[in-house]
Every structure is written in structure tokens, then in C-alpha cells.
C-alpha positions in Angstrom: -1.5 12.0 -2.6 -4.0 9.9 -0.6 -2.4 6.6 0.6 -4.3 3.7 2.0 -2.5 1.1 4.2 -3.7 -2.5 4.2 -4.0 -4.4 7.5 -0.4 -5.7 7.5 1.4 -2.4 6.9 3.1 -1.2 10.1 2.1 2.3 11.2 5.7 3.5 11.4 5.8 3.8 7.6 3.3 6.7 7.8 5.9 8.9 9.6 8.0 9.0 6.4 5.0 10.1 4.3 4.2 13.4 6.0 3.5 15.1 2.7 0.7 12.6 1.9 -2.6 11.8 3.5 -2.3 8.3 5.0 -5.3 6.2 6.0 -5.6 2.7 7.3 -8.2 0.2 6.0 -9.3 -0.9 9.5 -9.8 2.7 10.7 -12.3 3.1 7.7 -14.1 -0.1 8.8 -12.7 -1.9 5.7 -10.8 -4.6 7.6 -13.2 -7.4 6.5 -13.1 -6.5 2.8 -11.2 -8.7 0.3 -8.5 -7.1 -1.9 -10.8 -6.4 -4.8 -13.5 -4.8 -2.6 -10.9 -2.9 -0.7 -9.4 -1.4 -3.8 -12.9 -0.5 -5.1 -13.6 1.3 -1.9 -10.3 3.0 -1.9 -10.7 4.2 -5.4 -14.3 5.4 -4.6 -12.9 7.5 -1.8 -10.1 9.0 -3.9 -7.0 7.0 -2.8 -4.1 7.2 -5.2 -1.9 4.5 -3.7 -2.7 1.3 -1.9 0.1 -0.2 0.2 0.0 -3.9 1.2 2.1 -6.8 2.3 0.0 -9.2 0.1 2.6 -10.4 -2.5 -0.1 -12.3 -4.3 -2.2 -9.3 -5.2 -0.6 -9.0 -8.6 -2.1 -12.3 -9.5 -5.5 -11.5 -8.0 -6.3 -8.2 -9.6 -6.5 -6.8 -13.1 -4.2 -3.8 -12.5 -4.8 -2.2 -15.9 -8.3 -1.1 -15.0 -7.3 0.4 -11.6 -7.2 4.1 -10.8 -5.0 3.3 -7.8 -1.3 2.3 -7.8 -0.3 -0.6 -5.6 2.9 -0.7 -3.6 3.7 -4.2 -2.2 6.1 -4.6 0.8 8.0 -7.8 0.9 7.4 -8.1 4.6 5.0 -6.8 7.3 7.6 -7.0 10.1 8.5 -3.5 11.4 12.0 -4.5 12.4 12.8 -5.4 8.8 10.8 -2.7 7.2 12.1 0.3 9.1 15.4 0.2 7.3 13.6 0.4 4.0 11.3 3.3 4.7 13.1 5.7 2.3 12.6 3.1 -0.6 9.0 2.7 0.4 8.5 6.5 0.4 10.2 6.8 -3.0 8.0 4.0 -4.4 4.8 5.8 -3.2 6.1 9.1 -4.6 6.6 7.7 -8.1 3.6 5.4 -8.2 1.3 5.6 -11.2 -2.3 4.5 -11.4 -2.7 0.9 -12.7 0.8 -0.1 -11.8 2.4 -2.3 -9.1 5.8 -1.6 -7.4 7.3 -4.2 -5.1 9.7 -3.1 -2.4 11.9 -6.0 -1.4 12.5 -6.3 2.3 15.6 -8.5 3.1 15.1 -10.9 6.0 18.5 -10.5 7.5 
């Protein structure tokens, strides 16, 4: 699967996704795009899963028309996320186009 990370997703998550192709929005020159434009660009490039820390994306996008699945992380802080990497990887592995999966990240 092709996975696109939004700006707030720590790079350390990519280490758990070795069987996937992981790209970062900023490395593609997409760091100035809004969510809708970013998802459009990701879909045009063949991304299957978009990973973001933007918890409001579910209210900003019509997911039913999307060719990409969205995985939302409950935090962008690596010290909190690193303990949830297996859950994040499982969410990405099971993601289906047009759906959103939220991975809760406890704060303490």
C-alpha cells in the first residue's frame, strides 16, 4: 500500500510500516495544501491511506467519495505515539477506501 503522512505525523511511525511505501506530504511539496487539496493530490498519485493528526478532518471532508482511507492519530507527539505504533500499523493494514479510523493516543 502507498501511505501518505500529513505534516504532524512523526517519522518514527514509518519504521513499523516496512511492507508499505510511505511518503510525507512536505517531501512532495504539498505542505501548503489544505486537507481537501492534499487528499486530491494523494489520490491522483495513487496513495491508499492518508495518515494525519487532524482530528477535525472527519467534519471537513466527504469521505464517501474518497479513494483513500484516512487514519487519524489522536496526538502528534512522538513520546505518546511510540507506544501505539502496533495499533497504528494495524489500522493502516485494515484501512478501506472512503473510511476513517481514529487511533486514540492516551496523554498519560
